[in-house]
N, C-alpha and C positions, 0 to 999 in steps of 0.2 A: 522326605515326604513321598508317599506313594502316588503314582500317576493315576489320574482318573480315567475310567473306562466307561463308555456308554453302555447302558444295560436296559433291556426291555423287560418289564414285568407285567403280569396280567392279574387284575383284580376285578372280580365281578363282571368278567367279559370285556373289560376295558383294558387297553394297552397303554402303559405309561413308560416314557423314556426318562431315565434318570442317570446321573453320573455317580460312579462309585469308585473308591480306590480299588485297584485291580485285585488286591489281596483280600477284599471284603465282599466281592461279588457273590460268592456262594452263600454267605450269611445274609446278604440282602435278598437274594432269591428265596432263601428259606423263610425269612421274615414275611415276604410278599405272599408266599404260599400259606403261611399260618394266618395272616390277615384275611386272605381270600376265604379260607375255610371258616374262620370265625364270622365273617360277614354273611356268608351263605347260610350258616346255622341260624343266625339272627333273622335273616330274611325268611327262611323256611319256617321259623316259629310262627309266622303269619300275622303278628300284631303290628309290625313296623313296616311301613311302606316308604319307598323313596330311598335312593342311594345315599343321600346326605344324612338322613336319620339313621340308617343302618350303620354308616361310617361313624357317626357320633356315638352310638351305642357300643360298637366294637371298641372304639377308642376309650370309652369309659370303663368297659370291662378290662381291657388290657392295662390301663393305667392303675385301676384298683388292684389288680393282681400284682403288678410291679411294685406298688407301694406297700401292699399288705401281705403279699405272698399268697400262694394257693391255699384256699380253705380246705380242710380235710374232713371236718365233722359235718354231719347233716344239719346241726343247729347253725353253724356258721354259714353253710350253703343257703339255708332259708333266710338268714339275716341278710346275706349278700344279695339274694334275689329280691328281697323287699326293698333294699336300698337302690338297686338298679331300677326297679319298677317306679319308685318315687322320682329318680333322676329322669327316667324316660318320660314321665308325666310332665315334669318341669320343662324338658326339652320340647315336647310336643306343644305345650302352652306357649313357650317363647317363640317357637317357629310359627305357630298359628297367628300370634299377635303381630308378627313382623312380615307375614306372608303377603305377597302381591298376587292378585288373581292370575291363575294360569301358570304359576311357577311351581306349585307343589302338587 
């Protein structure tokens, strides 16, 4: 088994310290850069505020792509965007229902 190595990654201006097998550090750093890019794109879209919500939307996007592959046609892209929009609304509703004043 590969020995773990401490790694510092940066996502949305925050530093996270994680352990990674030494032979997987480069892949972890690449994944962190991709996640950071995706989260920044979502945040720059302007509709989603708060790091938690941005992270949830990025996770949904990445999970969908992993499960269903990248969509290539415009029709699939539009359908994907509609599904993400509906999921975003559900996440917003759930977070608002469980929100404590001053936390969001």
